[in-house]
N, C-alpha and C positions, 0 to 999 in steps of 0.2 A: 634726874638720872638717864632717863629713855633719849631724850634729846641729845645727853652728852654720848652714847652710846651710838645712835644714829650719826653722828658727828665721825665720833671714832671710826665705825665701821664704813662710812664713806671715805673717809682718807684713807685708809687700808687697802680700798678696792681701786682706788684712783693710784695709788703709789703701787699696787700690785700689777696695774696694768701697762705694760709696754706699748698699746697701740696709741696711748694716748700724747706721746711725747714727739711722734716724728713728724717733721715736714715731708711731702711727697716726694721720693727720690733723694732722701740724705741718708747716711749713713745709717741713720737707726732705723728707716725705712727700709731699705737693704738688708738690713740683718733680720726683719720681719720677713719680708718678702723669701728669703730664704728659707724659714722657719714654714712659710706656708707652701713653695716650693716641695717641701718635704711632706708635707700633709695633701698633696693633690698627686692621686695615682696615675692621672693620664700623662703627668709629668716624669714621676718616679719610674714607673712601669714600664710605658710605652716607648719612651726615650733610650732604655736599659735593650728591650727586647724587641720591639716594632715588628711582630710577625704579621703579615698580611698588609704590611705598606702598600702605597699605590704604585711600584714598580714591580714590587712581587718578588726582592731579590733578597727578602732577610735581613735587611740593613740595621745596623746597629749604632744608631746618632750616637750614642757614650762610646763607643769605640774609635770613633775618628778624632783623634785628639792628640795626632801628631809624635806618639810615643810619649806624650808628656803625663798622660794618667789624668788628665782634666779639660775640660773646655772653659772658656772664659766668655761671658755675656756682660757687655757694659753698654748701659743706657743712661741717657738725659733727656733733661727737658728743654726744648728751645725757647726760646726768649725768656722774658720776666728776668732779669739779669742772669740766668743759669748759662746752659751751654757745656759743650766739651770738657772743661776745666772742672765742671761739677758733676761728673759722671759718677756714677755707682758700678759696682762692680760682682755679679755673681759667679762663683765658681763652681762648676759639677762636676762631678767626679765618680766612676763606679765604685759603688760601696754593695757588697754582697748581692752583687748582681740588677742594683736597681740604680737609677741617675741620682744622684743626691745632691743637693747644694751643702759644699763644705764650707762656704764664706760668703757673707754677705757684707757689705761695708764700702767704703772707700778704695779706688782701685790700688792694689797692694803692691805694685812694680812690676810684675809677670809682662813678658812682652806680648801682647796680640801677634796672633798668628790667623789673618783670614781666609788659610783655606779650612779652618776648624772653629774659629773663634767669631762671635758676631760682635757690632755694636749698632746699638739702634736709638732714634731718638725721633721727637714730635714733639708740638706743642703741647702745651697744659688742655688744652679744648681736643686735641685729637686722641691723645693718651686718656682722657676720659670716654671718649667716644669707644676706643677700641678695650678700655676695661670694663665697661658695660657690657660688650660682646655686641653693640648694635653694628659698629664698623667691622668687618671680617679681616681674615688676614691678607688676601688677594689684593681685594678692593684697596685696602691701606696701604699696600706695596705699591700696585698701580696708579693709585691718585697721588702718590707722593704724602700723603697722612703720614708713611710711617717710612723714615727713611733707615736704609736699613746698610751694613758694610758685615759681609762675610759670606760663606758658602750659600748661595740662592738655591741650587739643585737640593743642596741638604735640606735648607728649609721647604723645600717642596715636598719631600719625600716625608716629611714629619708636621704636615700641616696641621692636624687636629692637636697634640699637642703644644707648636707653637699658637693654635687659637689661643689654647689655655693658658699659655704663658702671660700673652697679651691679655686677657681678664685677669690673671693674677692682679698686675696693674690697678685693675679697679676693687680688689678684693683686699686689698693692705689698705688701711686707712691712714691719709695724710694732708696736712693742709697745703694746699698748692698757694702758697706765699712766696713772694719773691726771693731768690738765694742769695744768700749772705755768704 
């Protein structure tokens, strides 16, 4: 009876844990990344408020959305059978004064506007380094570890949250297997 209970409990825990099923930067991983974003105050609060930013202009990252009401972030892995065709997307919107992730998954067909949206990509080794916090944002951008398209001056204004976003890629577990 105890053995059967342990097996049933273990099976239930595995089934209840969505963190077990994702490959790094696949659609399931993106959904988990979206959920993790929403639990990260530096991302939800500072990207909506940004008082005391480095330029002192009270810039609000989430409000720079080309009048669409959202910003898009697409990321992908270089190499390992991956690439731009395997990108995932996070859609970020202002919800009750917070920069909230409202969608995480495969790109949903919304048109990217590189005045306000971002595409970032790196090798698995570089994502691992950035996700651990060992490779900083500026260093990663300057050395080419992180390839980046989007509003670079805006990214500079929100360096602390940007660094936290890169660490998010290390917080959400996912196997770095070849892309399917």
